[in-house]
ZAMARGU-4260 file (C-alpha; in steps of 0.2 Angstrom, whole numbers, plus 5000, padded with zeros to 4 digits):
<rodrens>
0) 4854/5124/5246 | 4836/5130/5246 | 4822/5132/5233 | 4822/5149/5224 | 4841/5152/5224
5) 4848/5157/5207 | 4863/5147/5202 | 4873/5143/5186 | 4882/5128/5179 | 4892/5124/5163
10) 4884/5113/5150 | 4891/5110/5133 | 4903/5124/5134 | 4889/5136/5139 | 4884/5144/5156
15) 4866/5141/5160 | 4856/5152/5172 | 4844/5142/5183 | 4834/5142/5199 | 4834/5129/5212
20) 4817/5120/5213 | 4823/5107/5225 | 4839/5106/5235 | 4849/5092/5242 | 4866/5087/5248
25) 4871/5079/5232 | 4860/5083/5217 | 4849/5098/5214 | 4833/5099/5204 | 4834/5115/5193
30) 4823/5124/5181 | 4834/5132/5167 | 4832/5148/5157 | 4827/5136/5142 | 4812/5130/5152
35) 4820/5113/5156 | 4821/5103/5172 | 4838/5095/5176 | 4846/5087/5190 | 4864/5093/5193
40) 4877/5088/5206 | 4881/5103/5217 | 4899/5103/5213 | 4895/5107/5195 | 4889/5124/5199
45) 4899/5138/5192 | 4891/5152/5202 | 4880/5153/5217 | 4875/5170/5224 | 4862/5178/5236
50) 4849/5182/5223 | 4832/5172/5224 | 4816/5171/5214 | 4799/5169/5221 | 4794/5151/5217
55) 4776/5156/5218 | 4777/5167/5203 | 4773/5153/5191 | 4785/5143/5179 | 4783/5154/5164
60) 4787/5170/5174 | 4802/5161/5182 | 4809/5156/5165 | 4807/5174/5159 | 4816/5181/5174
65) 4830/5168/5171 | 4832/5173/5153 | 4832/5192/5157 | 4845/5189/5170 | 4856/5178/5158
70) 4855/5192/5145 | 4860/5205/5158 | 4874/5195/5164 | 4881/5192/5146 | 4880/5211/5143
75) 4890/5214/5159 | 4903/5201/5152 | 4904/5210/5136 | 4910/5226/5145 | 4926/5218/5152
80) 4942/5221/5142 | 4951/5205/5145 | 4967/5208/5136 | 4969/5225/5145 | 4965/5216/5162
85) 4978/5203/5158 | 4991/5216/5153 | 4989/5223/5171 | 4990/5206/5180 | 5001/5195/5170
90) 5017/5199/5179 | 5009/5192/5195 | 5009/5173/5193 | 4996/5170/5207 | 4978/5165/5208
95) 4966/5179/5209 | 4949/5175/5218 | 4932/5179/5211 | 4929/5194/5223 | 4946/5202/5219
100) 4944/5200/5200 | 4926/5207/5201 | 4932/5222/5211 | 4946/5225/5198 | 4934/5224/5184
105) 4919/5234/5192 | 4926/5244/5207 | 4909/5251/5211 | 4898/5236/5209 | 4902/5218/5216
110) 4885/5210/5216 | 4880/5193/5209 | 4877/5199/5192 | 4894/5207/5190 | 4902/5191/5198
115) 4893/5180/5185 | 4898/5193/5171 | 4917/5190/5176 | 4915/5171/5176 | 4906/5172/5159
120) 4919/5183/5151 | 4934/5173/5157 | 4925/5156/5153 | 4921/5162/5135 | 4939/5168/5131
125) 4952/5158/5140 | 4966/5165/5130 | 4973/5176/5144 | 4968/5167/5160 | 4967/5149/5167
130) 4949/5147/5172 | 4941/5140/5188 | 4924/5147/5193 | 4930/5154/5209 | 4948/5159/5204
135) 4959/5164/5189 | 4977/5163/5185 | 4985/5174/5172 | 4994/5165/5158 | 5012/5170/5154
140) 5017/5179/5138 | 5023/5162/5131 | 5007/5153/5135 | 4997/5167/5127 | 5007/5166/5111
145) 5005/5147/5111 | 4986/5149/5114 | 4984/5162/5100 | 4994/5150/5088 | 4982/5136/5093
150) 4967/5147/5090 | 4973/5153/5073 | 4976/5135/5068 | 4958/5131/5074 | 4951/5145/5065
155) 4960/5141/5049 | 4954/5123/5051 | 4936/5128/5052 | 4938/5139/5037 | 4945/5124/5027
160) 4931/5113/5033 | 4918/5126/5028 | 4926/5128/5011 | 4928/5109/5008 | 4910/5106/5012
165) 4904/5120/5001 | 4916/5114/4987 | 4910/5096/4987 | 4891/5102/4987 | 4895/5113/4973
170) 4903/5099/4963 | 4889/5088/4967 | 4876/5100/4961 | 4885/5102/4944 | 4890/5120/4947
175) 4904/5127/4936 | 4910/5139/4949 | 4928/5141/4952 | 4935/5130/4966 | 4941/5138/4982
180) 4958/5146/4984 | 4963/5132/4996 | 4957/5118/4984 | 4974/5110/4982 | 4976/5109/5001
185) 4959/5102/5002 | 4963/5089/4989 | 4978/5083/4998 | 4968/5081/5014 | 4954/5071/5004
190) 4968/5060/4997 | 4976/5057/5013 | 4959/5052/5021 | 4955/5041/5007 | 4971/5032/5007
195) 4975/5030/5025 | 4958/5032/5034 | 4960/5033/5053 | 4979/5033/5051 | 4978/5049/5041
200) 4982/5065/5051 | 4968/5073/5041 | 4955/5060/5047 | 4945/5071/5059 | 4944/5086/5047
205) 4939/5075/5032 | 4925/5067/5042 | 4919/5083/5048 | 4919/5090/5030 | 4910/5074/5024
210) 4896/5076/5038 | 4894/5094/5033 | 4892/5089/5014 | 4881/5074/5018 | 4893/5061/5012
215) 4891/5044/5019 | 4906/5034/5012 | 4924/5037/5008 | 4920/5032/4990 | 4911/5048/4989
220) 4928/5057/4992 | 4936/5046/4978 | 4922/5052/4966 | 4924/5070/4971 | 4943/5069/4967
225) 4939/5061/4951 | 4926/5074/4947 | 4938/5089/4950 | 4952/5080/4940 | 4964/5076/4954
230) 4962/5057/4951 | 4957/5047/4936 | 4942/5035/4937 | 4955/5020/4937 | 4968/5029/4949
235) 4980/5016/4956 | 4978/5021/4974 | 4989/5007/4980 | 5004/5016/4972 | 5000/5031/4983
240) 4995/5021/4998 | 5012/5012/4998 | 5021/5028/4993 | 5029/5019/4977 | 5038/5032/4966
245) 5033/5031/4948 | 5048/5041/4941 | 5066/5044/4945 | 5074/5060/4953 | 5085/5071/4941
250) 5101/5065/4950 | 5097/5047/4947 | 5093/5050/4929 | 5109/5060/4927 | 5119/5046/4935
255) 5111/5033/4924 | 5115/5044/4909 | 5133/5043/4914 | 5134/5024/4913 | 5144/5020/4897
260) 5137/5009/4883 | 5148/4994/4879 | 5158/4994/4864 | 5171/4982/4855 | 5185/4990/4866
265) 5176/4991/4882 | 5182/4973/4888 | 5197/4971/4877 | 5209/4969/4892 | 5197/4961/4904
270) 5196/4943/4911 | 5179/4941/4903 | 5178/4926/4891 | 5172/4931/4874 | 5157/4921/4869
275) 5151/4932/4854 | 5154/4917/4843 | 5140/4908/4851 | 5122/4909/4844 | 5112/4916/4858
280) 5093/4919/4859 | 5081/4928/4871 | 5064/4921/4874 | 5051/4933/4882 | 5034/4940/4881
285) 5029/4951/4866 | 5028/4967/4878 | 5045/4964/4886 | 5057/4978/4886 | 5071/4973/4898
290) 5080/4957/4894 | 5089/4949/4908 | 5093/4932/4901 | 5099/4923/4885 | 5102/4905/4880
295) 5114/4896/4869 | 5117/4878/4865 | 5131/4868/4856 | 5130/4850/4851 | 5146/4841/4854
300) 5151/4823/4849 | 5144/4816/4865 | 5136/4830/4875 | 5127/4846/4874 | 5135/4863/4880
305) 5120/4874/4886 | 5124/4892/4890 | 5113/4902/4902 | 5119/4920/4901 | 5113/4933/4913
310) 5116/4952/4911 | 5130/4958/4922 | 5120/4972/4930 | 5133/4973/4944 | 5146/4979/4932
315) 5137/4995/4930 | 5127/4997/4946 | 5140/4997/4959 | 5137/4993/4977 | 5132/5008/4987
320) 5131/5020/4973 | 5116/5031/4969 | 5109/5019/4957 | 5111/5005/4969 | 5103/5015/4984
325) 5088/5019/4972 | 5086/5000/4967 | 5087/4995/4985 | 5074/5007/4991 | 5062/5000/4977
330) 5067/4982/4979 | 5059/4976/4962 | 5052/4982/4946 | 5033/4982/4946 | 5023/4975/4932
335) 5004/4980/4930 | 4992/4979/4916 | 4992/4998/4914 | 5009/5003/4920 | 5027/4997/4922
340) 5039/5004/4935 | 5057/4999/4933 | 5069/4996/4948 | 5082/5005/4938 | 5079/5020/4926
345) 5072/5014/4909 | 5088/5021/4900 | 5097/5007/4909 | 5084/4994/4912 | 5078/4994/4894
350) 5094/4998/4885 | 5112/4998/4892 | 5108/4983/4905 | 5097/4974/4893 | 5103/4959/4882
355) 5097/4968/4866 | 5099/4960/4849 | 5116/4964/4841 | 5123/4973/4856 | 5138/4968/4866
360) 5134/4965/4884 | 5144/4959/4899 | 5136/4944/4907 | 5138/4931/4920 | 5137/4914/4910
365) 5134/4897/4917 | 5140/4884/4904 | 5132/4867/4908 | 5139/4851/4901 | 5124/4839/4898
370) 5125/4821/4892 | 5114/4816/4877 | 5103/4807/4889 | 5100/4823/4899 | 5111/4821/4914
375) 5121/4835/4920 | 5140/4831/4919 | 5148/4847/4925 | 5146/4866/4925 | 5156/4882/4925
380) 5152/4900/4930 | 5162/4914/4923 | 5161/4932/4917 | 5158/4934/4899 | 5155/4945/4884
385) 5140/4940/4873 | 5130/4947/4859 | 5112/4941/4857 | 5108/4935/4839 | 5089/4932/4840
390) 5076/4940/4851 | 5061/4928/4851 | 5043/4929/4858 | 5036/4914/4867 | 5025/4911/4852
395) 5040/4911/4840 | 5049/4900/4852 | 5034/4888/4852 | 5035/4887/4833 | 5054/4884/4833
400) 5052/4870/4846 | 5042/4861/4833 | 5053/4865/4818 | 5070/4872/4825 | 5084/4860/4831
405) 5091/4872/4844 | 5075/4876/4854 | 5069/4859/4851 | 5084/4852/4860 | 5083/4865/4874
410) 5065/4860/4876 | 5070/4841/4878 | 5084/4845/4890 | 5071/4856/4900 | 5059/4842/4901
415) 5072/4829/4907 | 5078/4842/4920 | 5060/4844/4926 | 5058/4825/4927 | 5073/4824/4938
420) 5066/4837/4950 | 5050/4828/4951 | 5059/4812/4955 | 5067/4821/4969 | 5050/4826/4976
425) 5047/4843/4967 | 5029/4849/4967 | 5025/4855/4949 | 5009/4866/4950 | 5002/4868/4933
430) 4989/4882/4931 | 4985/4894/4917 | 4990/4912/4918 | 4978/4925/4915 | 4986/4939/4906
435) 4978/4956/4906 | 4983/4972/4896 | 4974/4988/4890 | 4971/4991/4872 | 4973/5007/4863
440) 4956/5013/4870 | 4961/5009/4888 | 4949/4994/4888 | 4956/4978/4897 | 4959/4963/4887
445) 4960/4946/4895 | 4970/4932/4888 | 4972/4914/4895 | 4991/4909/4893 | 4997/4891/4894
450) 5012/4892/4905 | 5017/4874/4899 | 5019/4879/4881 | 5037/4874/4875 | 5044/4892/4875
455) 5038/4896/4893 | 5042/4879/4900 | 5060/4878/4893 | 5064/4896/4900 | 5056/4892/4917
460) 5067/4876/4918 | 5083/4884/4912 | 5081/4898/4924 | 5078/4885/4938 | 5094/4876/4932
465) 5104/4891/4932 | 5098/4897/4949 | 5101/4880/4957 | 5119/4879/4950 | 5122/4897/4956
470) 5117/4891/4973 | 5128/4876/4973 | 5143/4887/4967 | 5140/4899/4981 | 5138/4885/4994
475) 5154/4876/4988 | 5164/4892/4990 | 5157/4896/5007 | 5149/4912/5001 | 5133/4919/5010
480) 5119/4924/4998 | 5100/4926/4998 | 5096/4907/4998 | 5078/4902/4995 | 5071/4887/5003
485) 5054/4880/5006 | 5047/4867/5019 | 5036/4852/5015 | 5018/4857/5010 | 5004/4855/5023
490) 4998/4841/5013 | 5002/4833/4996 | 4988/4831/4983 | 4998/4831/4966 | 5008/4815/4962
495) 5022/4815/4949 | 5018/4832/4942 | 5000/4828/4936 | 4983/4833/4942 | 4967/4841/4938
500) 4964/4860/4938 | 4955/4858/4955 | 4970/4848/4962 | 4983/4861/4956 | 4973/4875/4963
505) 4971/4867/4980 | 4989/4861/4981 | 4995/4879/4979 | 4985/4883/4994 | 4994/4869/5004
510) 5011/4876/5000 | 5021/4883/5014 | 5029/4900/5012 | 5047/4901/5005 | 5061/4906/5018
515) 5075/4918/5014 | 5092/4916/5023 | 5110/4918/5021 | 5114/4899/5020 | 5108/4885/5009
520) 5093/4873/5013 | 5082/4861/5004 | 5068/4869/4993 | 5054/4856/4994 | 5043/4864/4980
525) 5057/4863/4967 | 5065/4847/4973 | 5082/4855/4975 | 5095/4854/4989 | 5099/4873/4987
530) 5092/4888/4978 | 5095/4906/4974 | 5087/4918/4962 | 5100/4927/4951 | 5093/4927/4934
535) 5083/4944/4935 | 5096/4957/4941 | 5088/4970/4931 | 5071/4968/4939 | 5074/4961/4957
540) 5087/4968/4970 | 5088/4951/4978 | 5095/4944/4961 | 5107/4959/4960 | 5114/4955/4977
545) 5116/4937/4973 | 5124/4941/4957 | 5137/4952/4966 | 5141/4937/4977 | 5144/4927/4962
550) 5155/4941/4955 | 5165/4941/4972 | 5169/4922/4970 | 5175/4926/4952 | 5186/4940/4959
555) 5177/4955/4952 | 5172/4963/4968 | 5171/4961/4987 | 5157/4950/4994 | 5144/4955/5006
560) 5146/4948/5024 | 5133/4936/5031 | 5127/4950/5042 | 5125/4962/5027 | 5115/4948/5018
565) 5103/4946/5033 | 5101/4965/5034 | 5096/4966/5016 | 5084/4952/5018 | 5076/4961/5033
570) 5076/4978/5025 | 5067/4972/5009 | 5054/4961/5017 | 5041/4975/5018 | 5045/4983/5001
575) 5044/4966/4992 | 5028/4962/5001 | 5021/4978/4995 | 5026/4975/4977 | 5018/4958/4977
580) 5002/4966/4985 | 5001/4980/4972 | 5004/4968/4957 | 4991/4956/4963 | 4978/4970/4967
585) 4981/4979/4951 | 4979/4963/4940 | 4963/4959/4950 | 4956/4977/4948 | 4958/4976/4929
590) 4951/4958/4928 | 4936/4964/4938 | 4934/4980/4926 | 4933/4967/4912 | 4920/4957/4921
595) 4910/4973/4924 | 4906/4972/4906 | 4901/4953/4908 | 4887/4956/4920 | 4873/4944/4916
600) 4885/4932/4907 | 4886/4914/4911 | 4903/4906/4916 | 4909/4888/4921 | 4916/4886/4938
605) 4923/4873/4949 | 4917/4871/4967 | 4932/4872/4979 | 4925/4870/4996 | 4909/4873/5006
610) 4909/4887/5019 | 4895/4891/5031 | 4883/4900/5020 | 4891/4898/5003 | 4902/4888/4992
615) 4919/4895/4987 | 4921/4893/4968 | 4934/4896/4955 | 4929/4904/4938 | 4939/4894/4926
620) 4940/4907/4912 | 4947/4920/4924 | 4956/4909/4937 | 4947/4920/4951 | 4939/4914/4967
625) 4922/4921/4973 | 4908/4915/4984 | 4892/4906/4977 | 4877/4907/4989 | 4869/4891/4994
630) 4853/4887/4985 | 4839/4877/4993 | 4838/4859/4987 | 4855/4860/4978 | 4870/4851/4987
635) 4887/4853/4979 | 4904/4845/4983 | 4922/4850/4979 | 4927/4848/4961 | 4909/4849/4955
640) 4907/4859/4939 | 4893/4872/4939 | 4887/4886/4928 | 4885/4903/4936 | 4878/4920/4931
645) 4888/4935/4935 | 4877/4946/4945 | 4887/4961/4951 | 4905/4967/4949 | 4913/4983/4956
650) 4932/4984/4953 | 4934/4999/4964 | 4926/4990/4979 | 4934/4973/4975 | 4917/4965/4974
655) 4911/4950/4963 | 4895/4941/4966 | 4887/4927/4956 | 4872/4916/4957 | 4868/4898/4951
660) 4862/4899/4933
</rodrens>
C-alpha cells in the first residue's frame, strides 16, 4: 500500500476517512479527516479504493480534502433506501459482494465514493443486513423482527435513562416540577439497584443514570428515593433485600378468620386433661402480644408439681394447610424496634393461639414432679386445656419473687436447675440485654435490661427444662425431631457460671455454632444430653414442627418422617439466617440512630483485643463493639477500662468511630 491512497477504517462505531502517509505490510501510518495521525493494521480497513491525494499539497489541504470526501460519501449513503433494498433481496439468503450491492444501489455509478456510501449506509443501520465491509447478507423476516424489538427496547431504555437523570437533577435543584410519567418504573429500577447492586438486572441502567446525574454513590440514590417519597429516611431496606413479606395475602387472612375460637364445649369429648383448676401465669415483656407459654405450681406434701404449658398451635394450624405453608415460608416471627412481623396472622398469633388471660386454650403441658430439694423425680407430657389467671410483666414477676410464694418457689427451682446444668458443664453466659424501642415521636429509646432478674431467669430456666424434657420424651419414643446440639467451645474462660463482663463477652465469641439434626446429641452450652425447642410454636416454625412430633407420640396426629425433618431443617436454614440477620441489623441501626445524638459524649469502654492499627473495644452502656485508633505513647491491654468520646456515627452506613477522651 502506497502513500497517498485514500482508505477508510472503523473506529468507535464510526467510519473514518484517511490518507496513507506511510505504507507497510502490517501497519499503516494514516492521516485522518480529524487531523490526527494514527497507526492501523491493514486488516482493519473497511474500504480501499483507487482514489489518491497529492501528498505534496500540505497537511491542511489534505485534511480539508478528506473532510469534503467524508461529507460527500455520507450524503451518498443517505440516498440509499435500505428497507426497500432488503425487501427486494431478503428472499435470497446468500452473501452479496460490495460491487454487486453498489451496482444494485447505483446502476450508473460504481466508483469509490459510491462503494464507500454503500458500506457507510449498511454499517450505520444493520437492521436488515449482516455487515462485512466487502459483503452483505440479508436478514430473514424473523431476524429483522427480533432486531427491531431489540432496537425498540434500547430506544426505550435510553429514554428512561434521560428521564431518570433529568428527574434526579430536578429533585436535587429543589424544583417542584411534576415527575416524569415513567417515575414509578424509574423508582423500581433505583430500588433494585440500591438493594442488589451488581446483582440487579437494572445495574447498568442505574449506573448510567447516576453518571448522567453526577451522582457518585448509591447513597445518593437512597436519598433521591426518600426525597420523592418512595422510601422513608429510616426505610428498613433489609426487609426488601431479603424479600420478607410484611403482611398476609387475603386467602391467608380469610383462612385465619375461619379458625374457631375455643369455647367451653370445644374440647368436651376430647382426650385433653382439664387443667383449668390450676392457677396459671404468663410472664413476658410489657410489649408482648403473643403468649406461647404459661406456668403453674402446686405444693404437695413432699414435692412440687410444676406445670409448663405451651399453646397447642398445631391444633389449629394443620400440617400442609395454607396457614402452615405460610408459616413455613416465613420460618419465624421477626421482632424489631420499629416493627413486628408475625409468623402467623396477628388474628391468630395475638388472639386465638395466644394464652390470653381468662380464655380457654388447648395446650401441650409438661408436668414435672420436683422434690423439695430441687431434684426432678418424674415428668409427664400430655394434651390439656388451660385458662391463664394472671398475665405478668417481668417487672411484676420480679416484685412477686420477693413477696409472692408461687413465683418465689419457681425462682428457687429454676436456680437449682441451673446449678445442676452448671455442674454438668453448662456455660452460662451472663450479659445485659440492650432493649431498643421507639417512643411516640419515633425517637429511639435505649434501656439496659438485666437478663438475670428473677422473672427473666426463672422463665429462661423453665423453658430450658421443658425443652430438655420434650427432647428426652421424643428420644425415648424413637421419634425424630429438630434436635439442637452444640460442640464444646474453642476454649473455656468461664468457670462455674461466673465471670466479668469482659470474660462473658469473650466466652461468647469462643462458642461453636449449634447443630440441628433429626436425632439427639449432647448440648455442651446447656449441659444437657438432648435438647429441642418446642416452647415458642406461635413464633418459630421449628418449634411448631417439634410440637407436632410431641402430638404424634400422644396420638393426636401422624409424625413427620426422619427425611421430612431433615428436609425442613435444610429448607429453613437460609430463611432463619435471614431473620437473624435482619433482627441484628435493625437493632444495630436504631442503636446507632440513638448514638447519632450522642456525638461528642463520653462513654466507658472495655478493651477487648489489639488489632494491627487499632484496639477492638466494647462500649459498656450499649454492648456494641467498635475500633479505637491507637494513640502514640498509650499502650492498652485486654480488659483495661478506658474513656472514649464518640466522634462520628452514621446509622445508614453502619459506621461508628470514637477516639480516646
